[in-house]
N, C-alpha and C positions, 0 to 999 in steps of 0.2 A: 483227755478233755472232758470236763463235766459241764452240764448245763443246769443252772439253778433258775427256777421260775417262781415269781411272787405274783399270785393272782389276787388282786384286791377287789374292792367293790366297783370301782370305775375304770381302773387301769391294770395292765399286766406288765410287770418289769421282768427282764431276764438278764442273765449274766453267763457268759462262757468263760470258764476258768481252767487253767492248766497248771498243776503244781502250785496252787495258791495264787498264781499270777492271773490277773484279769485280762482276758484277750479281747472280748467284745461285750458291750452292754446295749440294751435297747428298751424301749417303752412303747406301748401301744394302748389306745383306748379299747375297752372290751367290746364296744360296738363295732370295732374295725378288725376283729380277730381273724376274719377271713383273709386279711392282707398280711397276716403274720408270716414273716420269712426269716429263718435263721440259717445261715450258711456256715458249715463247719466240715472239715475233712473226716473227722472221727470223733464221735461222742460215746463215751463209755457208760456214763450214768446221767440220769435226769432226775432231779429232785424238785418237787413242786410243793409250795405252800398255797393253799386256796381257801378263801372264805366266801367263794361264790357258789353258784348253783352247779348241780351235777351235769346239767345240759351244757353249760359253758366249759366245765372241766373236760367233758367228752370231746368238745370241739378242739380243745388244746391237744388232747391225746392224739386225735386224728392228724393234727398238724405235725406233732413231734415224733410219732411212732416210726415213720420212715427213716428218721435220723438215728433213733436208738430205741430198741424195744424194751430196755430196762428202765422203767419209769416207776419212781417211788413217791407217793404222796406222804408228806410228813404228818405225823400225828403227835399230839401231846403225849409225852412219855415221862412219867415221874421218876424213872430210873436215870434218865439223862438230866432232868432238872425237876426237882420236887415243887409242887404248888399246893396251896391250900384252897385254891379256887374250885368252884364246882365244874362239872363236865361241860358247862356252857362256854368255857374259856376258848376263845378263838386261837387257832394254831399260830396265826400271825403275831398275836400279842406274846404268846409263849416263846416263839422263836426270837422275837425282839429282845426279850429278857435273857434268853439263852446266849445271845450275842455278847451281853455284858460280862459273862463269866470269863471271857478271855481278854477283857479290857480293864477289869478292876478287881481288887480284893476288898473293896469297901462296900458298904451299903450304897445302893444306887437306884436312881429313878430314870426311866426312859419315857419320853413324851413322843408319841407317834402321831403326827399331825397330818391326817389324810381326810377322807370323807367323814369319818368319825375321828375325834381326837381322844387318844387313850393315854393314861398316865399309870404306869405300873412300877411296882416296888420290888427290888431284889435285895434280900437280906443275906449278908455274907458273914460266915463264921469260919475264918481261915479258908480251907478249901471246900467248905460245905456251903451250899447255896439253897435258898428257898424263895420262890416267887410268892409274895405275900399279898397278891391281889392288886386291884387298881380301880381307876375311875374311867368312865366313858362320858365324853362331852361331844356336842356337835363340832365338827371341824369348821375351819374358817369359811369355806364356801357354803356349807350347809347352814351355818350360823347366819350368814347374810341372806341366803336364799329363802330361809324360813321367814325372815322379817320382811323381805321384799314381796313375797307371795301373799302375805297377810296384812300389808300396809301399803296403800297406794302412794304415800308421800315419801317412803324411804327407798332411795336408790343410790347405791355406792358408785361414784364416778371416778374417784381418785384414791389409790392405795398408798400414795407417797406420804409417809408419816411425818407429822409435825408435832412439836411439843404442845402447842396450843390446841385445846379441844373446843373449837368455836364454830364447827359446822357438822353436818350429819355424817359425812365421810369419816371424820376423825372420831366422832362419837361412836360409830360402829366399830372402827378399827381398835380404838383404845378399849372399848367395851369388851371385845373379844380377848384382847391381850391381857387385860386385867382379870378377866374370868379365869384364864389359864393360870396366870401367876398366883392368883388367890387360891385356886384349887390345889396347886402344887404345895403352897405353904400350909394350907389346912390339912392336906393329906399327910404331910410330914408330921405335923402336930398331932394328928389323930393317932399316929403310931409312936408318939413320944420319942421322936428322934431329933437330933440336932441338925439343922439345915447346913451348918458349916462343915459337918462331918459326912455329908452325902455327895457322891458324884451324880451329876445330872446330864443326861444325854438327850439329844434331839434328833429325830429322824422323820421321814415322811415328806410328802410333796410340798407342804407349807412350812417346813421347819425354818426356812430362811426368814419368813415373815416374823416369826417369834424371835429368832436369834438377832436379827437386825434391829429389833425394838429394844433390846437390852442395853443398859449402860455399859460402857467399856469394861468397867471393873467386874460387872456381873457376867459378861461374855466369857471371862476367864474361868468361870464356874461351870459353864455349859459346854458340852462337847458334841460336835455334830457327827453323825454317821450317815453316809450316803443312803444305804439301804440296810437297816438292821435285820430285816427279815431274811435277806439273802445271806448276810453274815451268819445268822443263826442256822440257815440251811447248810452252810459249809461245815459248821460244828456238828450238826445233826448227822451229816454224812459220815464224819469220822467216828462218831459214837456208835452209829448203826453198824458200821463195818467191824468195829471192835466187839460189838455185842453179839455178833454172829457165832 
């Protein structure tokens, strides 16, 4: 049994997996990590992706160590997946792109909609892959929060989308969605790629908000991944064991 943990900015997600089969999954807000409980008879390996503080990471280690002393924090490894991004690249973004290498042989984009929304490009040349960088935007809640904190008149009350943009709720929602779709299109154009020849993947806590806004024909172009970071961690584990 292996335990994979994705420590994000606001939430921590985990997955217990045995021989590629998912046994249990869970999610907890980082402010509630003292209540983290994972029950398993035997855990052989723990792999963690973290973009949070060392203090919070230590808190997780103390919770997990009684279950398994073999804890590995994933790091960007260009031997596993090359990238032309600087060393500022978050391991979560890199793992999300790594997850695509077992899903497609085409050029691909992954949109991870969490606290921040990231758009990353994977270039494919047969069995050779390159992470070609990406974009960072405010996520849906950060987008709304920043406007509400700085404007007394703007308050989102209803997220049920309508075609008509005739109130502030729809102005905010469509504004966010159009900023994402526009960023994706411009990013593809920036790299002189053909939109029709690229696979697009959606992941993250707000992925459904984006997916549900798409027209039915466009939904066939987008593929949802429950947790691309954890998928990437599973690939990372296989590559790390092979690399020993």
